[in-house]
N, C-alpha and C positions, 0 to 999 in steps of 0.2 A: 818520287820528292816528296818527303813528310814536311805537314803544318809544324809552324815552329810554336802555335799555341798546344798542340797534341800533349797528352798524357803518356807518359814513360812508365812502363813494368818493369820490374826486375824478373826477367825470366830464369827459373832455378836450373834448366836442363842447359841452357849455354852458358850461364853466368853473366848474361850481358842484358844491359837496360834496352828493351826495345818498344816504339810506340804502341800503343796498345791496340790499334786495328792490326799491326803488322803480327803481334801475339796472338790475337781470336782469329786470324787467318791459319797462322800455324796448327793451333789447338782444332781447328775444324780439320785440316787436313789430315793429321794424326787421326780423329776418329774415323772420319769415312774411309773404308777401305777401297783400295782399287778393284773396278770391276773390269774386267776384258773379255771381250768376246771370243769366239772359236780361233780366229786368226791373230791375236793378239794384241787388237784396237783397244784404247782404253774408252769405257762408253760412262757417260754422263747423264743427268736427267734431263728429260725432253729429246735424246735422239730417237732417230729411227733405225731399226733393226729389220732383216729378213732371215728367216729361217733357214735353216742348212739342211732340214730333216725333217720329215714327216713325224708329226707328235701327235699323239692319242692323247684325248683332253680328257682325265677322269672326273666324272661325272657330270660331263656336258654329252657324252655321246657322240661325240664328232670327232674328226682329226681334221688340223692345221698343216696343209700341205708346203711343201718342200717350195720357197720362193715367196711364202705369205709375207706383205709387208705389215709389221707390227709399227704404228707411230707414238711418239711421247711415251718413253719408258719413264720409270721412275726406279731408283735404286733404292735398296731395301735395309741396308745396312751389311748385309750378306755378301761377301764377296763371290759368290758362285748366281744369287738369285736375282732377277728383278721384275718388277711389277708391270704389269702390261695393261691397257684396254683392249679388247677384241668384240667386235659387234653380236650379241648374244652371249659371250661368256663374259661371267662377272669374276671379279677375285684372280685373275689368270697370271699367276706366278711363272716366268720362264727360266731354267737354268741359262746362263750365261756362254755355256758351250755349245748351245744346240743355235745359236743365233751369228749374226754378221754385221758389223755397223753398215749402214748405207752411206 
């Protein structure tokens, strides 16, 4: 239910007058691509994922083993890449096809 005092904005795509907050949500959803893991689960900022394959990390000289838990991912705006933090590796970016949502 929307607030009766909310401003309405004309949406040219749908040809409807919508509450400003709803239009902002639609525009944000349109900008952010859907990112899916190896089995098709939808990923979001803050999700935990596990690796489904051993991965050699370029520049770090180490291998992340299958089953490694990655906490608090961030979406990058690319439908296939996620930004991660992992001990000892700065700026880790993983392909979504190599992870599974936990």
